[in-house]
N, C-alpha and C positions, 0 to 999 in steps of 0.2 A: 809366400804367405806363411804366416806364423802357425796357422792351424792345419797346414797341409798334412794329409795322411801319408805316412811312409811305412807301410807294413813290411815286415821282414818275413821271408818265406823259409821254411825248413822242409826239405824233401826227404822222406824216409823210403828210399828205393821204390817199392811197389805198393805200399800200403797206405801211407798218410801224408798229407800236407799240413803243416802247422803254420798258421799265420799269426804273427805277434803284432799287436797294435803299437805303433809309436806315434808321436805327435799328439795334437790336441783333438783331432777329429775321431769320431766313433765309427767303427766298421759296422755296416748295416747288413750287407749280404755278400756272398761269395758265389760266383758262377764259373763253371768250366764248360768250354765249348770245344768241339772237335774241329778238324781242319775244314770241314764243310760249313762251319758256322752254326751248327746245331747245338743247342744247350743239352749237355749230357748229365749235368749235376748242378744242383742249386742248394745252397745252405743259407738260411736266415740266421743271423748272429743275435744272440740274446743281448739285450741292452746291458752295458757295463762290463762285458767280458773283454779282457785284454789279450786273450789268446783263443784261437779257434782251430780245432783239429778236424780236417775233412778226410773222410775215408775214401780213398780212390782205388781200393783193391779190386773193385768190380770193373774198372776201366781196362780195356785192352791196351797192349803196348802201342805206342804211337805218339803223335804230336798233338798237344792240347794247348788251349789258351785259357788262362785263369784271369778272372775279372773281379776285383775287390771294389765294392761300392761303399762309400762313406755316407754317413747321415747328412752331410752337407753337400751331397751330390758329386763329390770328387770321385774319379774313377782311376784305378791303377790296373794296368793290364800287363801280364807277363806270359812268356811262352814256356811250356813245360814239355819235357820229353820223358815218356814213361817207357822203361825198358824191361 
């Protein structure tokens, strides 16, 4: 698909995740889940932003899953390990 969302993730050790929008689709929301599937963080992205910084400093060390939802309902999921 030409409009497929392909976000790039930058992980700053224990404090922030930066998500850069690439492609033609707009990022709508970012959610982080723990290994039990419980939503531990949700961030709604303001329209038109090409970059979103999510503060994860309050999350405990462990394994998490990040979900990026695009305005056209595409979903990208990645595993994160916070140490």
